[in-house]
C-alpha positions as CSV (number, residue, x, y, z in Angstrom):
1,M,-124.5,129.0,253.5
2,A,-122.7,131.5,251.4
3,K,-124.1,135.6,252.4
4,R,-123.3,138.0,250.2
5,L,-121.8,141.4,251.5
6,Y,-122.7,145.2,250.1
7,F,-119.7,147.5,250.4
8,G,-120.2,151.4,249.5
9,N,-118.3,154.4,249.5
10,L,-115.4,152.7,247.7
11,S,-112.4,154.2,247.1
12,W,-112.1,154.7,243.4
13,E,-108.7,152.5,243.0
14,T,-110.1,149.5,245.3
15,T,-110.0,146.7,242.8
16,D,-111.4,143.1,243.3
17,N,-108.2,141.6,244.7
18,S,-108.0,144.1,247.5
19,L,-111.4,143.7,248.6
20,K,-110.7,139.8,248.9
21,A,-107.5,140.5,250.6
22,A,-109.1,142.2,253.5
23,C,-112.1,140.1,254.1
24,S,-110.1,136.7,253.8
25,A,-109.2,137.7,257.4
26,F,-112.3,136.8,258.5
27,G,-112.9,134.1,256.5
28,T,-113.0,132.3,253.3
29,V,-113.8,134.6,250.1
30,S,-116.0,133.2,247.6
31,S,-116.2,136.0,245.6
32,A,-115.8,139.5,244.9
33,T,-116.4,142.1,242.8
34,V,-115.7,145.7,242.5
35,I,-118.2,147.1,240.4
36,T,-117.4,149.3,237.2
37,D,-119.0,151.7,234.7
38,K,-119.1,149.3,231.3
39,M,-118.2,152.1,229.3
40,T,-115.1,154.1,231.2
41,G,-114.2,150.8,233.4
42,R,-114.0,152.9,236.3
43,S,-115.1,152.0,239.4
44,K,-118.7,153.0,240.8
45,G,-117.6,153.0,244.4
46,F,-119.6,150.0,245.5
47,G,-119.1,146.4,245.7
48,F,-120.0,142.9,246.9
49,V,-118.3,140.3,248.3
50,E,-119.3,136.5,249.0
51,M,-118.3,134.8,252.1
52,S,-118.4,131.0,252.5
53,S,-120.7,131.4,256.1
54,D,-123.3,133.6,257.6
55,E,-120.6,133.5,260.4
56,E,-117.7,134.8,258.6
57,A,-120.4,137.4,257.0
58,N,-121.2,138.7,260.0
59,K,-117.6,139.0,261.4
60,V,-116.5,141.2,257.9
61,I,-119.9,143.6,258.6
62,D,-118.9,144.0,263.0
63,S,-115.6,144.5,262.1
64,M,-115.6,146.6,258.9
65,N,-118.5,148.5,258.7
66,G,-117.5,152.3,259.2
67,K,-114.1,152.0,259.3
68,N,-111.7,153.0,257.3
69,F,-110.4,151.4,253.8
70,E,-108.1,152.6,251.7
71,G,-109.1,156.1,252.4
72,R,-112.4,156.1,252.7
73,D,-115.7,155.4,255.4
74,I,-117.0,152.1,253.7
75,T,-120.7,150.5,254.9
76,V,-120.9,147.2,255.1
77,N,-124.2,145.4,255.2
78,E,-125.9,141.8,254.1
79,A,-126.9,142.7,250.3
80,R,-130.2,142.5,249.5
81,P,-131.6,140.3,246.7
82,K,-131.5,141.9,243.4
83,E,-134.6,143.5,241.8
84,D,-136.3,142.3,238.8
85,R,-136.2,145.5,236.5
86,P,-138.2,145.4,233.4
87,E,-136.2,144.9,229.9
88,G,-135.7,147.5,227.6
89,G,-134.3,150.2,230.2
90,F,-135.6,153.6,231.3
91,G,-139.2,152.1,232.3
92,G,-140.3,150.1,229.1
93,S,-142.0,152.7,227.0
94,R,-142.0,153.7,223.6
95,G,-144.2,156.2,222.8
96,G,-143.9,160.0,223.3
97,R,-143.3,163.2,222.4
98,M,-139.6,162.1,222.0
99,G,-139.3,158.8,219.8
100,G,-141.9,156.4,218.9
101,G,-142.2,157.5,215.5
102,M,-144.9,160.4,216.3
103,G,-144.4,164.0,216.1
104,G,-141.9,166.7,215.2
105,G,-139.4,166.3,212.7
106,M,-138.3,167.6,209.6
107,G,-140.7,166.4,207.3
108,R,-144.0,167.9,208.8
109,G,-143.3,171.2,209.2
110,R,-143.8,174.1,206.7
111,Y,-141.2,174.7,204.0
């Protein structure tokens, strides 16, 4: 069964391919992804690798966690399941002082 790993504190120069190549030494890599900022395309400094077996994933953790990779001491551990987030971002509330059609604005004051 495949196991997904979290890689933290990655160098800004780390790519999907360099991460995959490093993990390939320990077994079959199903996927390797460095997470990037949507606006700038710059790495956020973390990523995920999916190994084809639990045994291979454990070899990666034992061999790479706390070690120097591309100039940074990285963190490698088993990835937690993705948490469900409410839709709409920022908590989903639409009322309050800063929006939602109430309060302030140019049309409500004295002139």
